Phi, psi and omega in degrees: 000324184290323179291329181292314181298322180292319179297313179300323185294312182293327182288323184298327183293321186276339182276321185265123180256300181245319183279154176285149175244147180237156171234116189262160171262137188076196188256000180259156175259049178288140170305329177284351179263358180295124182265317177224156176230142173243120178250026185099332181230325184239147174255123179248148174269127178107190179259359183243148184261051181279154178289334179284351183263001185288129180243340176221150172219133179249132174246108184103186185258133178274121181288154181293330185293341172308318185289333176292332176285322178299000000 
């Protein structure tokens, strides 16, 4: 599960430049189903971007070749 979360976060990092990206549980995009939010630098647990909810922080740019290694 942790590897999956890291992989999804890395993919969101490459796709998200300005806008926030959300990871939902289930197949619908209800705001009550948001599991994680990525704003380009931080990954938050839950649907709010409180500093206490930060679970990962990215510093710099993740190179695309990193995904080939995974």
